[in-house]
PAKE-314268 format. One record per residue: z negated, y negated, x of N, C-alpha, C, O, CB in turn; residue in three letters. Coordinates in pm, whole numbers, padded with zeros to 5 digits, always signed. Glycine has a CB too. Layout:
ZYXZYXZYXZYXZYXALA;...
//
This chain:
-04796+00255-00737-04733+00211-00862-04608+00160-00845-04509+00191-00911-04806+00116-00928MET;-04615+00059-00732-04498-00032-00775-04417+00000-00696-04344-00095-00666-04509-00176-00777SER;-04379+00142-00616-04311+00236-00532-04247+00317-00617-04135+00343-00574-04392+00310-00440VAL;-04280+00391-00769-04287+00428-00821-04149+00327-00942-04040+00373-00978-04422+00458-00810GLU;-04194+00218-00970-04120+00112-01035-04008+00103-00941-03902+00126-00999-04199-00026-01057ARG;-03994+00072-00788-03904+00095-00772-03798+00089-00775-03711+00005-00802-03910+00123-00779ASP;-03808+00243-00729-03761+00393-00798-03701+00452-00842-03619+00535-00802-03780+00435-00850ARG;-03762+00385-01023-03707+00365-01131-03615+00271-01190-03536+00297-01280-03777+00365-01180LYS;-03636+00132-01118-03537+00013-01114-03390+00119-01008-03288+00146-01071-03635-00170-01006ALA;-03398+00156-00892-03280+00174-00852-03225+00264-00868-03112+00280-00822-03267+00160-00765VAL;-03300+00374-00957-03220+00447-01058-03171+00398-01142-03072+00450-01194-03266+00526-01114ALA;-03208+00315-01174-03126+00259-01327-03010+00138-01313-02948+00073-01398-03256+00182-01442LEU;-03008+00139-01199-02947+00002-01148-02802+00115-01068-02688+00070-01078-03088-00124-01007ALA;-02817+00226-01009-02711+00267-00942-02705+00401-01024-02598+00453-00994-02727+00271-00778VAL;-02764+00469-01104-02718+00579-01188-02612+00603-01266-02554+00708-01295-02788+00598-01256GLY;-02585+00443-01310-02406+00447-01440-02317+00425-01310-02207+00468-01343-02366+00259-01608PRO;-02312+00391-01215-02158+00383-01113-02201+00556-01059-02107+00633-01042-02154+00211-00932ALA;-02308+00591-01042-02263+00718-00928-02243+00840-01088-02201+00953-01063-02447+00779-00760LEU;-02271+00808-01219-02200+00872-01272-02061+00851-01310-01993+00943-01353-02255+00893-01343LEU;-02017+00731-01296-01890+00741-01338-01793+00769-01212-01678+00806-01234-01855+00615-01415TYR;-01834+00754-01102-01817+00821-00966-01764+00974-00977-01657+01025-00944-01961+00820-00890LEU;-01879+01026-01034-01920+01163-01070-01764+01243-01160-01672+01321-01138-02083+01145-01185LEU;-01801+01189-01227-01695+01220-01410-01550+01182-01393-01470+01256-01450-01749+01092-01573LEU;-01487+01048-01302-01426+01020-01266-01358+01005-01154-01240+00971-01150-01443+00987-01300PHE;-01430+01030-01053-01350+01049-00915-01360+01173-00838-01267+01237-00788-01390+00948-00821PHE;-01497+01200-00834-01541+01352-00787-01484+01482-00815-01412+01550-00742-01658+01376-00829LEU;-01541+01514-00973-01457+01607-01062-01324+01629-01042-01286+01721-00970-01460+01569-01186ALA;-01235+01541-01108-01098+01593-01090-01073+01601-00962-01016+01706-00934-00996+01519-01150PRO;-01099+01512-00847-01078+01578-00705-01096+01688-00691-01008+01764-00650-01141+01540-00611LEU;-01219+01725-00722-01257+01879-00676-01199+01964-00812-01241+02076-00784-01454+01906-00648ALA;-01153+01974-00897-01054+01986-00937-00902+02025-00902-00843+02128-00933-01068+01917-00968LEU;-00857+01917-00831-00762+01939-00797-00729+02008-00667-00622+02056-00627-00723+01847-00815ILE;-00876+02000-00597-00913+02118-00479-00856+02277-00497-00782+02353-00433-01086+02135-00477VAL;-00951+02283-00645-00998+02446-00680-00812+02492-00678-00763+02586-00617-01113+02476-00887VAL;-00723+02365-00789-00571+02416-00778-00446+02454-00648-00348+02527-00633-00515+02317-00845TYR;-00529+02347-00567-00440+02426-00449-00504+02480-00415-00575+02398-00358-00377+02380-00342SER;-00559+02596-00396-00632+02713-00391-00598+02800-00478-00690+02882-00484-00755+02696-00401LEU;-00510+02828-00555-00460+02870-00679-00321+02901-00668-00262+02821-00594-00483+02773-00782ALA;-00230+03016-00732-00110+03017-00737-00054+03130-00868-00100+03232-00917-00070+03047-00590VAL;+00069+03048-00892+00128+03061-01044+00141+03169-01057+00191+03229-00962+00249+03003-01087ASN;+00103+03247-01178+00103+03407-01164+00255+03427-01240+00325+03328-01259-00052+03499-01258ASP;+00294+03543-01274+00472+03568-01332+00502+03462-01450+00604+03392-01455+00505+03752-01415PRO;+00419+03461-01525+00398+03404-01648+00381+03243-01634+00353+03173-01731+00274+03473-01711ARG;+00398+03200-01525+00373+03009-01453+00224+02995-01492+00182+02881-01510+00488+02839-01554GLY;+00135+03108-01509-00010+03022-01555-00013+03032-01403+00072+03082-01330-00163+03097-01675ASP;-00199+02940-01347-00266+02886-01275-00334+03057-01285-00376+03113-01387-00335+02729-01316VAL;-00328+03105-01161-00414+03241-01167-00489+03166-00995-00418+03132-00900-00287+03446-01167GLU;-00653+03157-00999-00686+03133-00901-00697+03237-00775-00716+03356-00803-00776+03081-00934LEU;-00689+03207-00665-00670+03317-00573-00719+03278-00448-00694+03355-00355-00532+03361-00561ALA;-00792+03161-00421-00869+03126-00269-00769+03133-00166-00806+03186-00062-00994+03237-00220LEU;-00618+03080-00173-00540+03117-00065-00503+02970-00053-00508+02873-00129-00419+03236-00086THR;-00453+02994+00106-00424+02818+00154-00263+02898+00182-00223+02913+00298-00545+02715+00344LEU;-00192+02940+00079-00046+02956+00088+00007+02782+00030+00080+02719+00107+00011+03112-00029GLY;-00025+02731-00076+00033+02599-00058+00011+02524+00054+00089+02428+00057-00001+02524-00151ASN;-00081+02529+00172-00103+02456+00239-00011+02481+00322+00061+02389+00360-00209+02447+00267TYR;+00003+02589+00362+00088+02654+00451+00255+02589+00396+00329+02547+00485+00059+02841+00435ARG;+00299+02585+00269+00420+02557+00212+00420+02419+00254+00503+02377+00335+00438+02587+00059ARG;+00340+02355+00210+00369+02207+00263+00374+02187+00409+00380+02070+00445+00263+02111+00215ALA;+00371+02275+00496+00420+02258+00649+00551+02298+00627+00600+02345+00730+00343+02349+00773LEU;+00608+02298+00555+00730+02326+00577+00821+02256+00583+00844+02188+00483+00761+02388+00522ASP;+00921+02244+00715+00973+02113+00767+01047+02044+00649+01105+01942+00684+01072+02133+00896PRO;+01056+02070+00542+01149+02015+00408+01015+01887+00368+01022+01766+00343+01186+02180+00242VAL;+00908+01977+00377+00848+01894+00287+00778+01810+00391+00737+01702+00349+00758+01965+00176TYR;+00758+01834+00506+00689+01731+00588+00787+01583+00631+00739+01470+00635+00641+01817+00729LEU;+00913+01613+00657+01051+01497+00621+00950+01426+00506+00876+01330+00525+01247+01583+00538ALA;+00965+01488+00402+00942+01356+00289+00795+01286+00315+00778+01170+00277+00943+01420+00106VAL;+00667+01372+00395+00571+01317+00411+00577+01198+00506+00523+01089+00489+00494+01402+00437LEU;+00649+01235+00604+00742+01130+00719+00793+01013+00703+00769+00907+00759+00856+01177+00761ALA;+00887+01051+00597+00970+00928+00510+00897+00857+00461+00915+00737+00484+01055+00958+00401ARG;+00766+00902+00358+00666+00848+00310+00543+00729+00382+00506+00618+00345+00620+00958+00274SER;+00509+00812+00494+00510+00692+00611+00560+00625+00670+00501+00534+00728+00489+00693+00680VAL;+00662+00641+00676+00796+00535+00790+00767+00419+00606+00694+00321+00592+01078+00660+00846GLY;+00852+00486+00504+00854+00343+00437+00709+00261+00432+00708+00139+00446+00905+00363+00280TYR;+00610+00322+00416+00512+00280+00374+00454+00140+00514+00413+00024+00501+00419+00426+00341ALA;+00477+00220+00626+00490+00128+00757+00611+00031+00754+00587-00089+00764+00508+00221+00891ALA;+00701+00061+00745+00808-00081+00735+00761-00172+00611+00777-00292+00634+00990-00033+00701LEU;+00707-00140+00486+00649-00254+00396+00545-00321+00435+00507-00432+00398+00611-00215+00277THR;+00480-00217+00547+00304-00375+00587+00378-00419+00668+00397-00541+00668+00098-00341+00679THR;+00438-00344+00756+00515-00462+00871+00596-00577+00828+00595-00678+00899+00622-00393+00965ALA;+00663-00574+00728+00759-00670+00667+00625-00786+00569+00591-00902+00548+00901-00559+00547ILE;+00604-00681+00546+00484-00722+00463+00380-00857+00539+00357-00970+00494+00390-00570+00444SER;+00343-00805+00642+00251-00898+00766+00378-00992+00856+00348-01067+00949+00150-00760+00908LEU;+00439-00984+00835+00553-01073+00901+00592-01187+00838+00645-01276+00904+00673-01004+00917LEU;+00571-01200+00690+00641-01247+00571+00518-01314+00544+00524-01437+00535+00708-01141+00457LEU;+00375-01241+00527+00266-01271+00449+00224-01381+00557+00216-01493+00506+00158-01142+00409GLY;+00186-01377+00737+00124-01483+00793+00156-01628+00767+00074-01717+00743+00135-01463+00911TYR;+00323-01639+00777+00375-01751+00751+00324-01826+00588+00275-01939+00590+00525-01717+00768PRO;+00339-01765+00481+00350-01792+00382+00190-01835+00338+00151-01916+00254+00426-01688+00322VAL;+00102-01732+00444-00037-01798+00422-00115-01922+00469-00184-02002+00405-00106-01721+00455ALA;-00081-01912+00608-00064-02050+00693-00034-02157+00588-00109-02254+00572+00068-02046+00812SER;+00094-02132+00505+00149-02310+00462+00082-02280+00345+00116-02354+00253+00345-02375+00441ALA;-00005-02193+00315-00102-02276+00184-00180-02313+00232-00224-02422+00196-00166-02215+00065VAL;-00239-02247+00335-00366-02300+00392-00374-02431+00428-00481-02489+00450-00400-02237+00499ARG;-00244-02489+00438-00218-02632+00526-00213-02730+00395-00281-02833+00400-00046-02637+00638ALA;-00150-02709+00299-00159-02778+00149-00285-02835+00091-00385-02787+00142-00123-02680+00048MET;-00302-02902+00021-00406-03011-00030-00440-02898-00124-00375-02795-00144-00353-03180-00097ASP;-00547-02935-00177-00592-02877-00265-00549-02800-00365-00535-02678-00369-00634-02934-00296ARG;-00527-02902-00466-00446-02850-00580-00295-02804-00549-00243-02775-00657-00442-02959-00686ARG;-00213-02789-00451-00115-02748-00429-00184-02560-00405-00169-02457-00471-00041-02849-00306ARG;-00256-02591-00284-00333-02479-00298-00371-02373-00421-00385-02251-00413-00427-02524-00261GLN;-00378-02427-00493-00447-02358-00651-00278-02310-00680-00251-02190-00680-00545-02511-00812ALA;-00180-02404-00704-00053-02378-00770-00002-02249-00685+00028-02140-00733+00054-02516-00765ALA;+00000-02276-00582+00070-02174-00491-00002-02033-00525+00052-01940-00586+00053-02218-00319MET;-00120-02032-00482-00211-01933-00527-00189-01887-00656-00240-01775-00659-00339-01976-00521LEU;-00130-01917-00785-00107-01878-00907+00007-01784-00879+00018-01662-00893-00084-01990-01004ALA;+00120-01914-00818+00197-01825-00798+00226-01700-00761+00310-01627-00813+00230-01855-00765LEU;+00145-01672-00655+00148-01502-00578+00090-01457-00703+00141-01362-00762+00036-01454-00408LEU;-00044-01534-00762-00088-01380-00832-00005-01356-00940+00051-01248-00957-00244-01367-00893ILE;+00003-01440-01005+00052-01415-01164+00167-01306-01186+00179-01260-01300+00116-01560-01229ILE;+00268-01254-01068+00378-01224-01059+00295-01048-01058+00336-00945-01110+00476-01308-00926PRO;+00172-01071-00981+00101-00914-01027+00078-00856-01145+00090-00736-01173-00019-00898-00992SER;+00043-00946-01215+00034-00935-01333+00128-00861-01445+00102-00782-01536+00024-01040-01350TRP;+00254-00923-01395+00400-00860-01396+00415-00683-01443+00354-00599-01377+00457-00879-01225MET;+00495-00642-01554+00472-00469-01545+00538-00417-01435+00638-00486-01411+00531-00380-01672ASN;+00521-00302-01339+00594-00250-01219+00741-00242-01272+00831-00259-01189+00535-00100-01164LEU;+00777-00216-01410+00904-00145-01421+00985-00234-01461+01103-00200-01457+00910-00033-01504LEU;+00942-00430-01531+01016-00499-01551+01037-00540-01364+01153-00561-01332+00967-00600-01672VAL;+00957-00547-01278+01007-00587-01136+01125-00472-01093+01238-00507-01058+00867-00586-01017LYS;+01096-00375-01098+01168-00276-01062+01333-00256-01129+01426-00199-01072+01078-00167-01093ASN;+01335-00312-01244+01459-00307-01341+01535-00463-01298+01655-00476-01323+01401-00293-01534TYR;+01480-00546-01251+01515-00717-01226+01599-00673-01089+01717-00706-01093+01348-00853-01193ALA;+01553-00597-00955+01599-00560-00862+01712-00483-00900+01817-00519-00849+01514-00510-00791TRP;+01718-00356-01000+01845-00313-01058+01936-00392-01072+02048-00356-01037+01837-00267-01166ILE;+01916-00517-01125+02006-00574-01157+02049-00668-01053+02171-00682-01055+01981-00618-01266VAL;+01995-00732-00968+02034-00762-00863+02126-00700-00737+02209-00747-00659+01946-00785-00840LEU;+02067-00570-00761+02130-00435-00600+02225-00416-00664+02317-00391-00586+02047-00256-00541LEU;+02259-00412-00773+02365-00270-00819+02518-00311-00774+02531-00419-00717+02369-00236-01023ARG;+02618-00240-00794+02749-00277-00716+02794-00384-00842+02853-00485-00804+02874-00123-00675ARG;+02775-00371-00957+02851-00490-01055+02718-00616-01038+02722-00713-01113+02883-00422-01268GLU;+02597-00603-00929+02480-00704-00989+02528-00834-00958+02642-00863-00922+02323-00687-00923GLY;+02388-00941-00980+02421-01020-00919+02430-01068-00752+02493-01169-00721+02376-01067-00980VAL;+02395-01025-00700+02466-01036-00553+02556-00979-00531+02648-01061-00529+02406-01003-00451ILE;+02597-00871-00510+02806-00852-00502+02843-00935-00624+02958-00955-00585+02895-00645-00536ASN;+02841-00969-00687+02931-01103-00741+02930-01182-00724+03033-01250-00724+02944-01144-00822THR;+02764-01249-00690+02781-01376-00553+02895-01350-00454+02991-01426-00438+02635-01380-00442LEU;+02878-01260-00403+02921-01280-00289+03047-01232-00295+03107-01268-00193+02845-01231-00195LEU;+03123-01161-00375+03285-01140-00404+03321-01273-00446+03436-01298-00411+03331-01022-00528GLN;+03261-01378-00515+03271-01513-00572+03327-01554-00472+03445-01587-00458+03153-01593-00617ALA;+03190-01554-00350+03229-01678-00213+03329-01613-00083+03330-01664+00029+03052-01734-00118ALA;+03424-01473-00129+03531-01427-00058+03437-01391+00064+03499-01398+00170+03658-01535-00037GLY;+03282-01346+00079+03225-01294+00174+03281-01143+00189+03309-01095+00299+03082-01309+00154LEU;+03298-01057+00037+03302-00916+00041+03405-00860-00029+03405-00919-00138+03188-00862-00002ILE;+03510-00765-00028+03642-00717-00082+03555-00648-00160+03535-00704-00267+03764-00641+00006ASP;+03506-00561-00147+03397-00475-00219+03328-00449-00266+03253-00431-00170+03361-00440-00216ALA;+03261-00420-00360+03063-00402-00343+02985-00333-00245+03045-00231-00209+02996-00323-00457PRO;+02908-00343-00204+02805-00295-00101+02744-00214-00159+02720-00249-00275+02713-00383-00044LEU;+02699-00094-00126+02657-00020-00164+02457-00083-00149+02419-00093-00032+02735+00104-00092PRO;+02383-00107-00225+02267-00207-00222+02139-00109-00283+02017-00124-00287+02305-00360-00329LEU;+02189-00053-00306+02094-00014-00520+02072+00187-00383+02124+00224-00278+02335+00002-00821LEU;+01987+00236-00462+01993+00394-00406+02039+00417-00232+02112+00496-00171+02125+00480-00510PHE;+01935+00280-00188+01943+00334-00023+01760+00252+00026+01681+00163-00004+02140+00231+00098THR;+01782+00361+00115+01625+00314+00193+01576+00150+00175+01466+00121+00129+01643+00338+00385PRO;+01660+00064+00211+01647-00119+00196+01598-00149+00054+01510-00235+00040+01815-00213+00214TRP;+01668-00061-00089+01647-00066-00166+01499-00082-00212+01445-00171-00277+01710+00002-00187ALA;+01444+00048-00149+01293+00089-00176+01192-00004-00157+01104-00052-00228+01252+00195-00097VAL;+01254-00025+00042+01135-00115+00057+01160-00238+00021+01059-00288-00029+01085-00123+00184VAL;+01239-00302+00024+01253-00445-00031+01173-00405-00156+01076-00481-00158+01421-00512-00058ILE;+01166-00307-00282+01118-00288-00423+00945-00305-00373+00868-00392-00416+01176-00113-00506GLY;+00910-00193-00269+00769-00249-00262+00711-00350-00145+00594-00339-00109+00687-00133-00256LEU;+00784-00434-00097+00735-00525-00052+00751-00647-00145+00686-00743-00105+00780-00533+00067VAL;+00809-00664-00239+00779-00719-00353+00647-00739-00437+00580-00830-00485+00847-00665-00411HIS;+00649-00585-00427+00508-00583-00487+00398-00588-00412+00294-00637-00455+00486-00479-00556THR;+00406-00557-00338+00261-00543-00238+00268-00682-00171+00146-00691-00156+00262-00398-00101TYR;+00304-00768-00131+00339-00884-00024+00227-00961-00104+00151-01032-00038+00521-00961-00011LEU;+00215-00955-00210+00035-01081-00274-00033-00987-00194-00010-01048-00089-00053-01094-00502PRO;-00091-00898-00160-00178-00814-00140-00202-00799+00023-00289-00722+00064-00137-00694-00213PHE;-00115-00883+00123-00092-00914+00231-00154-01044+00268-00237-01063+00357+00029-00905+00245MET;-00078-01168+00153-00130-01279+00185-00262-01337+00159-00329-01402+00240-00060-01342+00149VAL;-00296-01303+00021-00469-01306-00014-00549-01287+00117-00593-01385+00177-00521-01169-00126LEU;-00568-01159+00161-00663-01197+00288-00649-01274+00368-00731-01365+00379-00686-01122+00364PRO;-00524-01266+00464-00480-01325+00514-00517-01531+00515-00564-01614+00593-00376-01257+00476VAL;-00468-01527+00401-00553-01698+00344-00659-01705+00370-00698-01783+00457-00572-01744+00195TYR;-00752-01612+00292-00882-01577+00313-00908-01607+00473-00927-01716+00527-00906-01422+00266ALA;-00904-01494+00522-00944-01531+00672-00887-01627+00718-00905-01597+00836-00923-01439+00767ALA;-00796-01782+00727-00748-01834+00756-00853-01958+00689-00835-02068+00741-00622-01796+00742LEU;-00916-01956+00623-00968-02071+00508-01087-02071+00590-01158-02171+00602-00988-02032+00318GLU;-01115-01938+00659-01315-01932+00679-01304-01921+00842-01409-01886+00896-01430-01742+00589ARG;-01186-01949+00935-01177-01912+01084-01226-02098+01091-01187-02184+01012-00983-01835+01166MET;-01309-02116+01193-01334-02233+01258-01227-02280+01331-01167-02202+01404-01439-02223+01337ASP;-01184-02426+01320-01021-02420+01297-01076-02575+01443-00997-02630+01520-00915-02465+01060TRP;-01215-02602+01434-01225-02681+01583-01199-02608+01753-01188-02649+01868-01387-02733+01584ARG;-01199-02490+01688-01170-02357+01860-01029-02384+01817-00959-02320+01896-01236-02120+01868LEU;-00948-02449+01726-00771-02453+01795-00773-02589+01824-00715-02610+01930-00616-02412+01678VAL;-00820-02702+01767-00841-02831+01863-00821-02828+01949-00721-02860+02013-00929-02884+01887GLU;-00960-02768+01984-01056-02808+02151-00927-02728+02240-00885-02785+02342-01280-02698+02183ALA;-00860-02578+02192-00778-02489+02264-00639-02601+02312-00575-02597+02417-00734-02341+02153ALA;-00623-02686+02210-00457-02752+02225-00547-02914+02341-00482-02984+02418-00343-02822+01980ARG;-00632-02922+02326-00689-03018+02405-00654-03013+02501-00585-03087+02573-00797-03028+02415ASP;-00733-02854+02518-00715-02816+02696-00580-02744+02758-00558-02684+02863-00838-02699+02741LEU;-00512-02774+02660-00413-02727+02736-00298-02635+02643-00178-02651+02620-00487-02645+02852GLY;-00393-02539+02605-00317-02422+02542-00172-02469+02445-00146-02550+02357-00435-02341+02440ALA;-00095-02351+02531+00059-02383+02406+00037-02302+02272-00067-02238+02257+00241-02309+02476ASN;+00153-02305+02155+00149-02228+01987+00105-02150+02047-00017-02143+02026+00275-02182+01876ARG;+00163-02036+02161+00159-01893+02158+00051-01848+02196-00004-01752+02142+00248-01834+02224TRP;-00004-01921+02313-00188-01930+02377-00254-01926+02214-00298-01835+02144-00251-02136+02494GLN;-00237-02060+02195-00353-02099+02085-00345-01909+02001-00447-01842+01993-00283-02287+01940THR;-00227-01864+01959-00272-01812+01822-00333-01722+01896-00451-01714+01860-00171-01764+01700PHE;-00302-01630+02006-00337-01512+02052-00455-01511+02117-00501-01404+02156-00249-01463+02124ARG;-00515-01621+02137-00629-01624+02220-00821-01688+02126-00941-01667+02143-00557-01744+02357ARG;-00738-01763+02041-00813-01811+01918-00805-01791+01788-00903-01758+01722-00810-01911+01912VAL;-00653-01816+01722-00654-01765+01608-00644-01660+01561-00690-01656+01447-00604-01801+01564ILE;-00578-01510+01617-00591-01427+01614-00732-01344+01588-00773-01285+01488-00534-01424+01688LEU;-00785-01360+01707-00934-01292+01708-01022-01348+01607-01136-01301+01612-01010-01311+01847PRO;-00997-01456+01494-01067-01466+01405-00991-01436+01311-01076-01446+01222-01125-01566+01398GLN;-00873-01398+01243-00813-01385+01135-00789-01235+01147-00725-01187+01053-00695-01479+01118ILE;-00827-01152+01241-00823-00988+01303-00800-00890+01152-00720-00811+01103-01012-00936+01402ARG;-00972-00979+01108-01001-00881+01026-00923-00894+00853-00896-00800+00778-01165-00885+01031GLY;-00911-00976+00839-00809-01046+00733-00703-00953+00727-00703-00873+00633-00748-01198+00774GLY;-00615-00949+00809-00522-00868+00868-00492-00780+00860-00375-00750+00834-00520-00856+00939LEU;-00639-00655+00890-00648-00542+00865-00653-00530+00753-00551-00471+00717-00721-00490+00914VAL;-00727-00556+00656-00735-00555+00537-00608-00581+00463-00592-00530+00351-00826-00631+00511VAL;-00521-00653+00515-00419-00674+00432-00303-00557+00448-00231-00526+00353-00369-00814+00461GLY;-00293-00494+00583-00251-00373+00613-00225-00260+00558-00126-00187+00547-00299-00348+00669CYS;-00416-00259+00502-00476-00163+00414-00407-00129+00281-00356-00026+00235-00603-00209+00386VAL;-00427-00265+00234-00399-00292+00108-00238-00290+00071-00202-00278-00046-00463-00422+00082LEU;-00166-00298+00153-00042-00262+00086-00002-00176+00167+00119-00190+00187+00058-00361+00056VAL;-00064-00060+00246-00020+00030+00292-00038+00178+00266+00017+00285+00291-00039+00004+00380PHE;-00168+00116+00187-00208+00271+00097-00134+00257-00034-00076+00366-00031-00396+00296+00052ILE;-00093+00199-00150-00031+00199-00260+00047+00213-00226+00105+00271-00318-00030+00129-00336PRO;+00154+00200-00100+00288+00178-00074+00327+00358+00007+00436+00411+00028+00305+00010+00042SER;+00193+00407+00035+00248+00578+00044+00223+00634-00045+00255+00752-00035+00202+00672+00140LEU;+00165+00599-00162+00190+00694-00256+00250+00618-00399+00224+00652-00514+00052+00776-00277GLY;+00362+00477-00342+00429+00476-00441+00504+00553-00562+00509+00674-00539+00471+00437-00402ALA;+00541+00532-00635+00592+00636-00731+00730+00602-00825+00812+00685-00862+00470+00666-00828PHE;+00730+00432-00857+00819+00407-00970+00938+00357-00867+01051+00405-00865+00756+00289-01097VAL;+00894+00259-00787+00975+00245-00701+01091+00298-00683+01201+00277-00734+00930+00257-00628THR;+01050+00377-00595+01122+00528-00482+01212+00596-00609+01330+00632-00610+00957+00690-00402PRO;+01111+00597-00713+01220+00719-00852+01348+00583-00931+01452+00614-00989+01046+00810-01066ASP;+01299+00437-00910+01417+00401-00979+01491+00280-00885+01579+00202-00923+01376+00353-01136LEU;+01444+00288-00784+01572+00201-00683+01592+00273-00562+01629+00203-00467+01531+00034-00627LEU;+01574+00415-00537+01597+00494-00451+01706+00617-00489+01741+00621-00606+01473+00531-00417GLY;+01758+00712-00401+01804+00810-00454+01772+00952-00360+01674+00936-00286+01944+00773-00478GLY;+01837+01084-00351+01768+01185-00320+01765+01148-00210+01665+01202-00162+01802+01306-00344ALA;+01804+01096-00145+01802+01035+00021+01620+01002+00070+01542+01033+00160+01914+00842+00025GLU;+01625+00917-00063+01451+00828-00049+01359+00859-00124+01275+00790-00182+01438+00676-00081THR;+01390+01049-00121+01232+01060-00181+01120+01097-00123+01115+01160-00018+01220+01139-00274LEU;+00995+01049-00210+00853+01008-00146+00786+01122-00194+00839+01203-00271+00777+00859-00195MET;+00665+01133-00148+00565+01250-00163+00535+01231-00323+00514+01330-00392+00415+01237-00054VAL;+00534+01129-00366+00445+01105-00527+00569+01180-00625+00552+01248-00725+00411+00883-00586ALA;+00696+01143-00561+00789+01187-00674+00802+01325-00649+00828+01387-00752+00932+01116-00679THR;+00793+01391-00552+00813+01520-00560+00711+01581-00597+00730+01692-00647+00855+01570-00462VAL;+00532+01517-00584+00431+01603-00660+00462+01573-00802+00395+01637-00884+00272+01571-00625VAL;+00551+01487-00850+00581+01475-01005+00657+01618-01025+00629+01719-01091+00688+01327-01051GLU;+00734+01592-00963+00881+01682-01029+00785+01823-01005+00792+01907-01096+01084+01674-00909ASN;+00706+01850-00900+00626+01976-00925+00549+01997-01019+00533+02115-01051+00557+02003-00843GLN;+00501+01928-01069+00395+01978-01172+00474+01931-01289+00409+01980-01381+00230+01910-01161VAL;+00608+01845-01364+00653+01820-01445+00769+01910-01509+00793+01928-01628+00668+01721-01416LEU;+00840+01963-01389+00939+01982-01405+00942+02166-01378+00982+02245-01463+01013+01877-01323GLN;+00889+02204-01241+00882+02331-01169+00781+02370-01197+00769+02492-01191+00896+02338-01039VAL;+00604+02252-01261+00538+02359-01361+00475+02454-01202+00404+02549-01234+00688+02466-01502ARG;+00491+02442-01075+00348+02410-01004+00289+02348-00956+00309+02272-00862+00316+02442-00950ASP;+00140+02389-01054+00070+02310-01048-00027+02327-00878-00069+02242-00800+00003+02320-01188TRP;-00031+02431-00878-00120+02447-00753+00008+02348-00578+00004+02257-00496-00150+02694-00737PRO;+00066+02421-00609+00173+02291-00455+00146+02146-00502+00080+02066-00435+00414+02301-00454PHE;+00210+02115-00635+00178+02004-00679+00017+01975-00580+00018+01902-00481+00175+02015-00856ALA;-00096+02036-00623-00201+01999-00564-00226+02010-00438-00317+01947-00384-00278+02040-00610SER;-00177+02063-00399-00160+02112-00214-00079+01951-00183-00150+01867-00129-00013+02311-00165ALA;+00002+01930-00203+00062+01836-00171-00001+01655-00193+00020+01553-00128+00178+01876-00238LEU;-00072+01678-00299-00184+01580-00341-00281+01533-00223-00306+01419-00185-00275+01650-00454ALA;-00336+01680-00169-00449+01616-00068-00391+01631+00014-00472+01600+00101-00583+01658-00043ILE;-00286+01662+00073-00186+01607+00184-00167+01471+00202-00166+01410+00310-00057+01650+00164ALA;-00150+01421+00076-00092+01262+00060-00248+01174+00069-00259+01069+00132+00010+01231-00128LEU;-00342+01227+00005-00489+01191+00046-00516+01177+00158-00567+01073+00201-00579+01267+00016MET;-00480+01305+00245-00535+01323+00395-00507+01177+00500-00554+01127+00602-00445+01470+00468ALA;-00410+01154+00413-00288+01047+00512-00373+00905+00473-00399+00826+00563-00067+01041+00436LEU;-00414+00880+00341-00496+00766+00308-00606+00796+00371-00637+00708+00452-00519+00737+00168VAL;-00673+00880+00367-00797+00906+00477-00787+00887+00611-00889+00874+00679-00840+01033+00480ILE;-00656+00884+00666-00634+00872+00814-00668+00688+00790-00748+00630+00864-00443+00939+00886GLY;-00592+00616+00675-00574+00477+00724-00695+00409+00697-00703+00287+00709-00457+00402+00662ALA;-00787+00478+00662-00932+00391+00626-01007+00404+00706-01098+00322+00719-01012+00417+00514LEU;-00992+00526+00796-01034+00531+00914-01039+00420+01019-01121+00347+01075-00977+00617+00951LEU;-00869+00455+01018-00836+00348+01123-00851+00201+01146-00843+00138+01252-00733+00354+01132LEU;-00895+00130+00932-00929+00015+00920-01075+00045+00972-01121-00042+01046-00902-00046+00782TYR;-01152+00151+00947-01313+00166+00944-01311+00112+01134-01400+00042+01183-01389+00380+00890ARG;-01186+00168+01215-01218+00199+01364-01188+00014+01392-01248-00061+01470-01085+00348+01463ARG;-01064-00023+01288-01063-00156+01409-01069-00268+01336-01079-00376+01393-00923-00176+01512PHE;-01064-00257+01166-01115-00343+01070-01262-00385+01104-01289-00504+01114-01105-00276+00935GLY;-01356-00289+01123-01500-00288+01144-01543-00363+01206-01634-00430+01158-01548-00199+01186GLY;-01495-00387+01345-01485-00462+01456-01438-00570+01487-01459-00615+01600-01447-00417+01517GLU;-01363-00638+01396-01278-00739+01386-01386-00872+01335-01374-00989+01371-01150-00693+01278ALA;-01462-00831+01269-01599-00932+01254-01629-00974+01337-01627-01096+01352-01712-00897+01216GLY;-01680-00875+01445-01751-00881+01512-01712-00972+01674-01785-01004+01768-01783-00753+01502GLN;-01582-00991+01650-01520-01022+01815-01501-01142+01810-01472-01208+01710-01378-00954+01870GLU;-01516-01177+01912-01545-01329+01955-01407-01393+02020-01321-01338+02089-01677-01336+02076ARG;-01414-01483+01988-01282-01573+02095-01332-01570+02223-01448-01602+02245-01250-01754+02062VAL;-01228-01523+02342-01239-01568+02498-01216-01688+02554-01229-01703+02675-01163-01504+02571LEU;
//
């Protein structure tokens, strides 16, 4: 009887979560998979055909270039966020508790701001008559406005601004948990800063670094608003292509195939995290 009660208790505890995943994750995902195997009939309606033509079309060099560009922007955003995030997390960790709380609040609160507001702020800064070009011309550093907006760097800047907190917070948490006595021991034994970082600090915070990279890379890969507002035709990312196929071309099967391809890239990133991040917690300082 006790075993039966335990099973009922587990079912009551897990059942709502499983139902939620079934209704709002698995069912829509299955629908997208079905649509990706369909075709558009002459009237523009979706017709089930169980064809892989949409996936073959997604392998066209034009769309592969868009996928590669999306991966490149996401990887560059992740790398810049990592280079900026570690020093920021280290500086916050070195502060006293009161200042730490204030700095963490300054990092988190901007994430609550609407994404459109952030991107329109960058438009004001980067456009030809914007703040940056106006200040540079006033200082006599440039004669004509620089083409800052609608460039790849404008997209990357917007993505870094949006997702940098997702890098700082995991790295800060990892720095808080690490054993700093090992750092003191390494310095007492004559290790320089680079040796201390590579042999003592890095192995202990590797898990936080990997988590931060995953949290930045995955949403950057599927970013839509920032590339659409700050980029141009040459900065097209896969999410924008999916939106165009759904709302303008009305080719839902091909848009579904592109969405599945994007999801495959996300799964690949998660598998890399499982491979490297999962072992990070078990790694010991040599």
